[in-house]
C-alpha positions as CSV (number, residue, x, y, z in Angstrom):
1,M,-34.9,-151.2,-135.9
2,K,-37.0,-154.3,-135.0
3,N,-33.9,-156.1,-133.8
4,I,-33.0,-153.2,-131.5
5,L,-36.5,-153.1,-130.0
6,Y,-36.5,-156.9,-129.4
7,I,-33.2,-156.6,-127.6
8,A,-34.4,-153.8,-125.4
9,I,-37.6,-155.8,-124.4
10,T,-35.5,-158.9,-123.7
11,L,-33.1,-157.0,-121.4
12,S,-36.0,-155.4,-119.6
13,L,-37.7,-158.7,-118.9
14,S,-34.4,-160.2,-117.7
15,S,-33.9,-157.4,-115.2
16,V,-37.4,-157.9,-113.8
17,S,-36.8,-161.6,-113.5
18,V,-33.5,-161.1,-111.6
19,S,-35.1,-158.5,-109.4
20,C,-37.9,-160.9,-108.4
21,K,-35.4,-163.7,-107.7
22,E,-33.4,-161.4,-105.4
23,E,-36.6,-160.3,-103.5
24,K,-37.6,-164.0,-103.0
25,A,-34.1,-164.8,-101.8
26,M,-34.2,-161.9,-99.4
27,T,-37.6,-163.0,-98.1
28,K,-36.4,-166.5,-97.5
29,T,-33.3,-165.1,-95.7
30,E,-35.5,-163.0,-93.5
31,E,-37.8,-165.9,-92.8
32,M,-34.8,-168.1,-91.8
33,K,-33.3,-165.5,-89.5
34,P,-35.5,-166.4,-86.5
35,M,-34.6,-170.0,-87.0
36,M,-30.9,-169.1,-86.7
37,M,-31.2,-167.6,-83.2
38,Q,-28.4,-168.8,-81.0
39,N,-26.4,-168.1,-77.8
40,L,-29.6,-167.5,-75.6
41,E,-28.6,-167.5,-72.0
42,T,-30.1,-170.3,-70.0
43,V,-30.3,-171.2,-66.3
44,E,-30.5,-174.6,-64.6
45,I,-33.4,-174.9,-62.3
46,K,-33.6,-176.6,-59.0
47,K,-36.2,-177.0,-56.2
48,T,-36.0,-174.8,-53.0
49,N,-38.3,-174.1,-50.2
50,P,-37.8,-170.5,-49.0
51,K,-40.0,-168.5,-46.7
52,V,-41.7,-165.8,-48.7
53,E,-42.9,-162.8,-46.7
54,L,-46.3,-161.5,-47.6
55,K,-47.0,-157.8,-46.7
56,L,-50.6,-157.4,-45.5
57,A,-52.5,-154.7,-43.7
58,G,-54.6,-155.8,-40.7
59,E,-56.5,-154.4,-37.7
60,L,-56.0,-154.9,-34.0
61,V,-59.3,-155.6,-32.2
62,P,-60.0,-156.2,-28.5
63,D,-60.2,-159.9,-27.4
64,Q,-63.5,-159.1,-25.7
65,E,-65.9,-156.2,-26.2
66,T,-69.4,-155.8,-24.8
67,A,-72.0,-153.1,-25.0
68,L,-74.0,-152.8,-21.8
69,F,-77.7,-152.0,-22.0
70,A,-80.6,-151.5,-19.5
71,K,-82.8,-154.6,-19.1
72,V,-85.8,-152.6,-17.7
73,Q,-87.1,-149.1,-17.9
74,S,-85.4,-147.1,-15.2
75,Y,-83.4,-144.1,-14.2
76,V,-79.7,-143.8,-13.6
77,K,-79.1,-143.5,-9.9
78,K,-75.3,-144.0,-9.5
79,I,-72.3,-144.2,-11.8
80,N,-69.2,-145.9,-10.5
81,A,-66.9,-145.9,-13.6
82,D,-66.0,-143.6,-16.4
83,I,-64.1,-143.9,-19.7
84,G,-60.6,-145.1,-19.1
85,T,-61.4,-146.8,-15.8
86,Y,-60.0,-150.3,-15.4
87,V,-62.6,-152.6,-13.8
88,N,-62.6,-156.2,-12.6
89,A,-65.1,-158.9,-13.5
90,G,-68.3,-158.5,-11.3
91,Q,-67.5,-154.9,-10.2
92,V,-70.6,-152.7,-10.0
93,L,-70.5,-150.1,-12.8
94,M,-73.9,-148.5,-12.5
95,V,-77.0,-148.6,-10.3
96,L,-80.4,-147.9,-11.8
97,E,-83.6,-147.1,-10.1
98,A,-87.2,-148.2,-10.9
99,P,-89.7,-147.2,-8.2
100,E,-92.5,-149.2,-9.7
101,I,-90.4,-152.4,-9.6
102,Q,-89.5,-151.8,-5.9
103,S,-93.2,-151.4,-5.1
104,Q,-94.1,-154.5,-7.0
105,A,-91.4,-156.4,-5.1
106,A,-92.8,-155.2,-1.7
107,S,-96.3,-156.2,-2.7
108,A,-95.2,-159.6,-3.9
109,K,-93.3,-160.2,-0.7
110,A,-96.4,-159.2,1.4
111,K,-98.5,-161.7,-0.6
112,W,-95.9,-164.4,-0.1
113,Q,-95.8,-163.8,3.7
114,A,-99.6,-163.8,3.9
115,Q,-99.8,-167.0,2.0
116,E,-97.2,-168.5,4.3
117,A,-99.5,-167.7,7.2
118,I,-102.5,-169.2,5.6
119,Y,-100.6,-172.3,4.7
120,A,-99.2,-172.6,8.2
121,A,-102.8,-172.4,9.7
122,T,-104.1,-175.0,7.2
123,R,-101.3,-177.4,7.9
124,S,-101.9,-177.1,11.6
125,S,-105.5,-178.0,11.1
126,Y,-104.5,-180.8,8.8
127,D,-102.1,-182.2,11.4
128,R,-104.7,-182.0,14.2
129,M,-107.4,-183.8,12.2
130,F,-105.1,-186.6,11.2
131,R,-104.0,-187.1,14.8
132,A,-107.6,-187.1,15.9
133,N,-108.4,-189.6,13.2
134,E,-106.1,-192.1,15.0
135,T,-109.2,-192.8,17.1
136,K,-111.5,-194.8,14.8
137,G,-114.6,-192.9,13.8
138,A,-113.6,-189.6,15.4
139,I,-113.3,-187.7,12.1
140,A,-115.5,-188.2,9.1
141,K,-113.8,-189.3,5.8
142,D,-115.3,-186.3,3.9
143,A,-113.7,-183.9,6.5
144,L,-110.3,-185.5,6.0
145,D,-110.6,-185.3,2.2
146,Q,-111.5,-181.6,2.4
147,I,-108.7,-180.6,4.7
148,T,-106.2,-182.6,2.5
149,A,-107.4,-180.7,-0.6
150,R,-107.3,-177.4,1.2
151,K,-103.7,-178.1,2.4
152,L,-102.6,-178.9,-1.2
153,S,-104.3,-175.8,-2.6
154,D,-102.8,-173.5,0.0
155,E,-99.3,-175.1,-0.6
156,A,-99.7,-174.5,-4.4
157,Q,-100.7,-170.8,-3.8
158,L,-97.7,-170.4,-1.4
159,N,-95.3,-171.7,-4.1
160,A,-96.9,-169.4,-6.7
161,A,-96.5,-166.4,-4.4
162,R,-92.9,-167.3,-3.7
163,S,-92.1,-167.6,-7.4
164,A,-93.8,-164.3,-8.2
165,Y,-91.6,-162.5,-5.5
166,R,-88.4,-164.2,-6.8
167,E,-89.2,-163.2,-10.4
168,I,-89.5,-159.6,-9.4
169,Q,-86.3,-159.9,-7.4
170,D,-84.6,-161.2,-10.5
171,I,-85.8,-158.2,-12.4
172,N,-84.6,-156.0,-9.6
173,R,-81.1,-157.4,-9.9
174,Y,-81.0,-156.0,-13.5
175,L,-80.9,-152.6,-11.9
176,V,-77.3,-153.2,-10.9
177,I,-75.0,-153.2,-13.9
178,R,-71.8,-155.3,-13.4
179,A,-68.7,-155.8,-15.4
180,P,-69.0,-159.1,-17.4
181,F,-65.2,-159.4,-17.5
182,S,-62.1,-157.4,-16.5
183,G,-61.3,-154.6,-18.9
184,V,-61.4,-150.9,-19.6
185,I,-64.5,-148.7,-20.0
186,T,-64.2,-147.1,-23.4
187,E,-67.6,-145.5,-23.6
188,R,-70.1,-143.9,-21.2
189,N,-73.2,-142.5,-22.8
190,V,-75.5,-141.6,-19.9
191,D,-75.5,-139.2,-16.9
192,L,-77.2,-139.3,-13.5
193,G,-81.0,-139.2,-13.7
194,A,-81.1,-140.2,-17.4
195,Y,-84.1,-142.4,-18.4
196,V,-83.0,-145.6,-19.9
197,G,-84.7,-148.7,-21.2
198,P,-84.3,-151.9,-23.3
199,M,-85.4,-150.2,-26.5
200,G,-82.6,-147.6,-26.5
201,G,-80.1,-148.0,-29.4
202,T,-77.2,-146.4,-27.5
203,P,-75.5,-148.6,-24.8
204,L,-75.0,-147.3,-21.3
205,M,-71.3,-148.3,-21.4
206,V,-68.9,-150.2,-23.5
207,I,-66.2,-152.4,-21.9
208,Q,-63.2,-153.8,-23.7
209,N,-60.5,-156.3,-22.7
210,T,-57.4,-154.7,-24.0
211,S,-54.9,-156.9,-22.2
212,K,-55.1,-159.3,-25.2
213,L,-55.6,-158.1,-28.7
214,R,-56.4,-160.0,-31.9
215,L,-54.6,-159.1,-35.1
216,S,-57.3,-159.6,-37.8
217,L,-56.2,-160.3,-41.3
218,S,-57.8,-161.3,-44.6
219,V,-55.5,-163.6,-46.6
220,S,-56.2,-164.1,-50.3
221,E,-57.2,-167.5,-51.6
222,A,-53.8,-168.1,-53.3
223,N,-51.9,-167.7,-50.1
224,V,-54.2,-169.6,-47.7
225,P,-52.5,-173.0,-48.1
226,Y,-49.2,-171.7,-46.8
227,L,-50.6,-170.5,-43.4
228,N,-51.0,-172.7,-40.4
229,V,-52.2,-172.2,-36.8
230,G,-49.1,-171.5,-34.7
231,D,-47.2,-169.5,-37.3
232,T,-45.6,-166.3,-36.1
233,I,-46.5,-162.9,-37.7
234,S,-44.4,-159.8,-37.2
235,F,-46.1,-156.4,-37.5
236,R,-45.7,-152.7,-36.9
237,V,-48.1,-149.8,-36.2
238,N,-47.8,-146.2,-37.4
239,A,-47.9,-144.9,-33.8
240,I,-44.7,-146.8,-32.9
241,P,-42.9,-147.3,-36.2
242,E,-39.5,-148.1,-34.6
243,K,-40.8,-151.1,-32.8
244,N,-41.5,-154.6,-34.2
245,F,-44.2,-156.8,-32.6
246,K,-44.9,-160.5,-32.9
247,A,-48.2,-162.4,-32.7
248,R,-49.0,-166.1,-33.2
249,I,-51.8,-167.3,-35.5
250,S,-54.5,-168.7,-33.2
251,R,-57.6,-169.1,-35.4
252,K,-58.5,-169.6,-39.1
253,S,-62.1,-169.1,-40.2
254,G,-61.9,-172.2,-42.5
255,S,-64.0,-170.5,-45.1
256,L,-63.6,-167.8,-47.8
257,D,-65.4,-164.5,-47.8
258,L,-67.7,-164.5,-50.8
259,K,-66.9,-160.9,-51.8
260,L,-63.2,-160.8,-51.2
261,R,-62.4,-164.4,-51.8
262,S,-60.1,-164.4,-48.7
263,E,-59.9,-166.3,-45.5
264,K,-60.0,-164.4,-42.2
265,I,-57.3,-165.3,-39.7
266,E,-56.6,-164.0,-36.2
267,A,-53.3,-163.8,-34.3
268,D,-53.3,-163.3,-30.5
269,F,-51.0,-160.6,-29.0
270,I,-50.6,-160.2,-25.3
271,N,-50.6,-156.5,-24.7
272,H,-48.7,-156.4,-21.4
273,S,-47.4,-152.8,-21.8
274,K,-50.7,-151.5,-23.1
275,E,-48.8,-149.7,-25.9
276,L,-51.1,-150.9,-28.6
277,K,-54.7,-149.8,-28.7
278,P,-57.7,-151.5,-30.2
279,F,-58.5,-150.7,-33.9
280,M,-54.9,-149.6,-34.7
281,I,-53.9,-150.5,-38.3
282,A,-51.0,-153.0,-38.4
283,E,-48.6,-153.5,-41.3
284,S,-47.8,-157.2,-41.0
285,L,-45.2,-159.6,-42.6
286,I,-46.5,-163.1,-42.9
287,P,-44.1,-165.9,-43.7
288,L,-45.4,-168.2,-46.5
289,Q,-43.7,-171.6,-46.7
290,N,-44.7,-174.6,-48.7
291,K,-44.8,-178.1,-47.3
292,E,-42.4,-179.3,-50.0
293,A,-39.7,-177.7,-52.2
294,T,-40.8,-176.1,-55.5
295,F,-39.2,-174.3,-58.4
296,F,-38.3,-170.6,-58.1
297,I,-37.1,-169.2,-61.5
298,P,-36.2,-165.7,-62.7
299,R,-39.3,-163.6,-63.4
300,S,-37.9,-162.7,-66.8
301,A,-38.0,-166.3,-67.8
302,V,-41.8,-166.4,-67.7
303,V,-43.6,-165.5,-70.9
304,E,-47.2,-164.3,-70.8
305,S,-48.8,-164.0,-74.2
306,N,-52.0,-164.9,-76.1
307,M,-50.7,-168.5,-76.1
308,G,-50.8,-168.5,-72.3
309,V,-48.1,-168.5,-69.5
310,Y,-45.1,-170.6,-70.3
311,V,-41.3,-170.9,-70.0
312,I,-38.9,-171.9,-72.8
313,K,-36.9,-175.0,-72.1
314,N,-33.7,-176.1,-73.8
315,E,-34.5,-179.7,-74.8
316,N,-31.7,-181.3,-76.8
317,G,-30.7,-178.0,-78.3
318,K,-34.2,-177.0,-79.3
319,A,-36.6,-174.5,-77.8
320,K,-39.7,-176.1,-76.2
321,F,-42.6,-174.2,-74.6
322,I,-43.6,-175.5,-71.1
323,P,-47.0,-174.2,-69.8
324,V,-46.7,-173.1,-66.1
325,K,-48.8,-171.6,-63.4
326,K,-47.4,-168.9,-61.2
327,G,-47.3,-169.0,-57.4
328,R,-45.5,-166.9,-54.8
329,V,-43.1,-164.0,-55.7
330,L,-39.7,-163.7,-54.0
331,N,-37.6,-160.7,-55.0
332,D,-36.7,-161.3,-58.7
333,T,-37.9,-164.8,-58.8
334,V,-41.4,-166.4,-59.1
335,E,-42.7,-169.8,-58.1
336,V,-43.9,-171.9,-61.0
337,F,-45.7,-175.2,-61.4
338,G,-45.5,-177.2,-64.6
339,E,-43.9,-180.2,-66.2
340,L,-40.4,-179.3,-65.1
341,S,-37.6,-181.4,-63.5
342,E,-34.5,-180.6,-61.5
343,G,-31.6,-179.9,-63.8
344,D,-33.7,-178.6,-66.7
345,K,-32.3,-175.6,-68.5
346,I,-34.7,-172.7,-69.4
347,I,-34.0,-169.5,-71.2
348,K,-33.4,-166.8,-68.6
349,K,-35.0,-164.0,-70.7
350,G,-38.0,-165.4,-72.4
351,S,-39.7,-163.6,-75.2
352,E,-42.7,-164.0,-77.6
353,E,-40.3,-163.6,-80.5
354,I,-38.6,-166.9,-79.7
355,V,-40.2,-169.6,-81.9
356,E,-40.7,-173.0,-80.6
357,G,-38.3,-175.5,-82.2
358,I,-35.4,-173.2,-83.0
359,S,-31.9,-174.2,-82.3
360,I,-30.4,-172.7,-79.1
361,K,-27.2,-173.1,-77.1
């Protein structure tokens, strides 16, 4: 009986030992499976320099826009232009009336004329006395000094009266509102007889130069290096979707916006046909081209994981991770920067499951 029990225990322990060995063998086999990955598709990389189009929404703004205000407190006497009116530079748009300024101008002119008469009389006396003084001892020295001082005083008062009149005349000129440049009146906010003044928040009129428009765009920091003054931008507007327009980059701000981290650029568009209106939204296509050729690889080849962004390179039949930074996107490819050379082969479909160092074909 003891022999039978001993044999049973021995067989049981043997089966447990065999089972453990099989499990260990299976574990080793599973661990070795990733190391046996083969036949991964690779692509050979080479440098190119394509133009990558960036889609960006922008706004059309007038080349010039000015709000016209009253310089002095006055009343609207005459209006020569309304909204939609095309005006030329210097054209009279509105005439204002300020009776107190006109009376001040008349008073200042009268004082100027009176002072001219006083000065003319003083100068005549001065001239006679100096002619008489040609006879030695005819005129006392004190008398000559007094008439000279009087002449200088009257001359100074005449100049002051003339300046006061001209100052009021300059103010009076502010009552005539003229167009600062050629353009279209887009706002008129007053009517005849309205009281206006410099403290009003609403302008009398707004004039815009719509013959030339500026396409204003904000370009992200990553795309700023690819844009240059003189580059051509094509754009469309919702009002005329079938037509494509072109503008040329004329200005770059040279600084980034603190909130958006973008640079403002402007492209000039000559609006001959007046089809486009200020403040239309434009859907623009901006060509981005580098100064030198770079690597564009399939987007599927880039692996983004906790280890970072990298591609898997076939180096002597072994997988090697190459850290990269992404740039522009072109269809199914992406621009990358890293320690790569022309002719290198990388795995077309990268994956986190691929272990560095495994054998690949």
